[in-house]
C-alpha positions in Angstrom: -99.1 -79.6 56.4 -99.9 -82.8 55.2 -101.3 -86.4 57.0 -97.7 -87.1 57.1 -97.5 -85.1 60.0 -100.5 -86.8 61.9 -98.6 -88.4 65.1 -101.8 -90.4 66.0 -104.1 -92.3 64.2 -107.3 -91.5 62.4 -110.8 -92.0 63.5 -111.7 -94.8 61.2 -108.4 -96.7 62.6 -110.5 -97.3 65.8 -113.9 -97.8 64.7 -113.5 -101.4 62.8 -116.0 -102.3 59.9 -115.5 -100.2 56.9 -115.4 -96.8 56.5 -115.6 -94.0 53.5 -114.1 -91.2 54.1 -114.3 -87.8 51.3 -113.2 -84.9 51.5 -111.9 -84.6 55.0 -109.4 -81.7 55.5 -105.3 -82.4 55.5 -106.4 -86.2 54.7 -103.3 -86.4 51.9 -101.2 -88.5 51.3 -104.7 -90.8 52.4 -103.7 -93.9 53.6 -105.2 -96.2 56.2 -104.7 -100.1 58.3 -106.5 -101.8 56.5 -107.6 -102.8 53.4 -111.7 -102.2 54.7 -111.0 -98.3 54.5 -111.6 -95.9 52.0 -110.4 -92.1 51.9 -110.2 -89.6 49.1 -108.0 -87.0 50.2 -109.5 -83.1 50.6 -108.3 -79.6 51.4 -104.5 -79.2 51.0 -104.8 -82.1 48.1 -101.9 -81.1 45.4 -104.8 -81.6 41.9 -106.0 -84.5 40.4 -102.5 -85.8 39.1 -101.9 -86.6 42.5 -102.5 -89.9 44.7 -105.5 -88.3 46.5 -107.3 -92.0 46.8 -106.5 -94.8 48.9 -106.7 -97.3 47.4 -104.8 -95.9 44.5 -106.7 -97.4 42.2 -110.0 -96.0 43.2 -108.4 -92.8 41.7 -109.2 -93.6 37.9 -112.4 -95.0 38.8 -113.8 -91.4 40.2 -112.3 -89.2 37.0 -113.8 -91.9 34.7 -117.6 -92.1 36.9 -117.1 -88.2 38.3 -117.6 -85.4 35.7 -115.9 -82.1 36.3 -115.0 -83.5 39.9 -113.1 -80.9 42.0 -111.6 -81.5 45.3 -111.5 -77.7 46.1 -111.8 -74.6 45.0 -109.4 -71.3 45.6 -112.2 -68.7 46.8 -109.6 -65.8 46.8 -108.7 -66.4 43.1 -112.3 -65.3 42.6 -112.4 -61.9 44.1 -112.5 -60.0 40.8 -115.2 -62.6 38.9 -117.9 -63.6 42.0 -120.1 -64.9 38.8 -117.6 -67.3 37.6 -117.0 -68.2 41.5 -120.9 -69.3 42.0 -120.9 -71.0 38.6 -118.0 -73.2 39.6 -118.8 -73.7 43.4 -122.0 -74.6 42.5 -120.7 -77.5 39.5 -118.2 -78.5 42.4 -121.0 -79.2 44.9 -123.0 -80.8 42.7 -119.9 -83.7 41.5 -119.3 -83.9 45.1 -123.0 -84.9 46.0 -122.2 -87.4 42.9 -119.2 -88.9 44.2 -120.9 -89.4 47.3 -124.1 -91.3 46.1 -121.7 -93.6 43.8 -119.5 -94.4 46.8 -122.4 -95.0 49.3 -124.3 -97.2 45.9 -121.0 -98.7 44.6 -119.5 -99.6 48.1 -119.4 -101.7 51.3 -119.8 -99.4 54.3 -120.3 -99.1 57.9 -119.8 -95.7 58.3 -119.3 -93.2 55.7 -117.9 -89.3 56.1 -118.1 -86.6 53.7 -116.8 -83.3 54.2 -118.5 -80.1 52.1 -116.5 -77.4 52.0 -118.7 -74.8 49.8 -120.1 -73.7 52.5 -117.0 -72.4 54.1 -115.8 -71.1 50.9 -119.0 -69.0 49.2 -119.4 -67.0 53.0 -115.1 -66.3 53.5 -115.7 -64.1 49.5 -119.7 -63.2 49.0 -120.7 -63.6 53.0 -124.4 -62.5 52.5 -124.2 -61.8 49.3 -126.2 -62.7 46.1 -125.5 -66.1 45.2 -124.4 -67.3 48.5 -128.3 -68.8 48.2 -127.8 -70.5 45.0 -124.8 -72.9 46.8 -126.9 -73.2 49.8 -130.0 -74.5 48.4 -128.2 -77.1 46.4 -126.7 -78.3 49.8 -130.0 -78.3 51.6 -132.0 -80.1 49.2 -129.1 -83.1 49.2 -129.4 -83.2 53.2 -132.9 -83.8 52.5 -132.4 -86.5 50.8 -130.0 -87.3 53.4 -132.5 -87.5 55.8 -135.1 -89.1 54.2 -132.8 -91.9 53.2 -131.6 -92.4 56.8 -135.0 -92.8 57.7 -135.8 -95.0 55.5 -133.0 -97.2 56.2 -132.3 -97.0 60.0 -129.3 -94.6 59.8 -128.2 -92.9 62.1 -127.3 -89.1 60.3 -125.3 -86.5 61.7 -125.2 -83.1 60.0 -122.2 -81.1 62.0 -119.8 -77.9 60.9 -116.4 -77.4 62.1 -116.9 -73.6 62.6 -119.5 -70.9 62.4 -118.9 -67.2 60.3 -120.2 -64.0 61.4 -120.3 -60.4 59.8 -117.4 -58.4 60.7 -118.6 -54.5 61.9 -114.8 -53.6 63.2 -111.5 -54.4 62.7 -108.5 -53.1 65.1 -104.7 -54.1 63.6 -103.1 -55.2 66.5 -99.7 -55.4 65.2 -100.1 -52.0 63.5 -100.9 -50.4 67.5 -97.8 -52.9 68.6 -95.5 -51.6 65.9 -96.6 -48.0 66.6 -95.6 -48.7 70.1 -92.3 -49.7 69.8 -93.1 -53.7 70.8 -92.8 -55.1 67.3 -90.0 -54.3 65.1 -90.2 -55.6 61.0 -87.6 -56.3 58.8 -86.6 -54.3 56.6 -87.8 -55.4 52.9 -85.7 -56.7 50.7 -84.2 -55.2 47.7 -86.0 -58.0 45.3 -89.3 -57.7 47.3 -89.6 -53.7 46.4 -88.5 -54.3 42.9 -91.2 -57.2 42.3 -93.9 -54.5 44.4 -93.3 -51.3 41.9 -94.1 -53.7 38.8 -96.9 -55.5 40.2 -95.3 -59.0 40.4 -96.7 -60.8 43.8 -97.6 -64.4 44.6 -100.9 -63.6 44.3 -101.2 -61.6 40.9 -98.3 -64.8 39.6 -101.3 -67.0 40.9 -103.5 -65.5 38.3 -101.0 -65.5 35.8 -100.6 -69.8 35.8 -103.9 -70.1 36.8 -105.1 -68.4 32.8 -102.4 -70.9 31.9 -104.1 -73.9 33.1 -101.1 -74.5 35.3 -102.4 -76.5 38.4 -100.7 -74.2 41.1 -101.6 -76.1 44.2 -99.3 -79.2 42.8 -96.7 -76.2 41.8 -96.6 -74.6 44.5 -96.3 -78.3 47.2 -93.0 -79.1 45.2 -91.2 -75.7 45.1 -88.8 -75.5 47.7 -89.4 -72.6 50.7 -86.5 -70.0 49.5 -88.4 -70.1 46.3 -91.8 -69.6 47.5 -90.4 -66.2 49.4 -89.0 -64.7 46.4 -91.7 -63.0 44.8 -93.7 -61.0 47.7 -97.5 -61.6 49.0 -100.0 -58.5 49.1 -100.1 -60.7 53.2 -97.3 -60.9 53.8 -96.2 -63.9 56.6 -95.8 -62.0 59.8 -93.3 -64.7 60.7 -90.8 -64.3 58.0 -91.0 -60.1 58.5 -90.5 -60.2 62.2 -86.8 -58.6 63.5 -87.1 -61.2 66.7 -84.1 -59.4 68.5 -85.8 -56.0 68.4 -89.4 -57.7 69.6 -90.8 -57.5 72.5 -94.9 -58.6 71.8 -96.6 -60.4 69.0 -100.4 -60.7 67.5 -101.3 -64.1 66.0 -103.9 -66.2 65.7 -107.4 -65.1 67.1 -107.1 -63.2 69.8 -103.4 -63.8 71.2 -100.5 -61.5 71.6 -97.6 -63.8 72.5 -94.5 -61.7 74.8 
């Protein structure tokens, strides 16, 4: 998905005045109706080599001024190295807040909309393990500075979240139950998938190898045809491509939904 799939205008197009929007998910490729808008795209941007800013000239400015700037971190790549995850995540947070400050201080704006994705990333992997608090301390300190600045300069400040997190006590695999009770039928696994699985070659392992080779996996994935992406099996196979629809009566998908 990308901003090209968006059917309506963005909220900043309705506001008037000057707006700065930083790291909003699904804002790539970044665009706006007028030159009063600055957009630095967020999650699902295919790497720093892409045109991730509007106007496009801002990209070189960010890379020059903000050391080690990262658009996002794929927490699933760090499951075996949580210390490295915390280290890289903290660097990302610090560079993101440096960008916030740089844009607020050097560009004109009436509305500044900044997204920090680290709270999501750290809880997905660690929830309440050691290291989570380190990330929250950095964010909390910065929010404190924003509150002080807002009070001093008569700025209206909103601190919001798109969702919360919670501990999972029990898991029930609904599709497994549907399969065992003959409501759901899966396709037979392709021979090439079985071969790949036997030698331990799946999408997750390929991604780890590419990361060690410093290949921009997000950028690569965006450019591959869908049929190529599906050749290597994943540890979590996409349910839609696995279902034998002619022999299926019900499918569980999303959060608590069974589709007939």
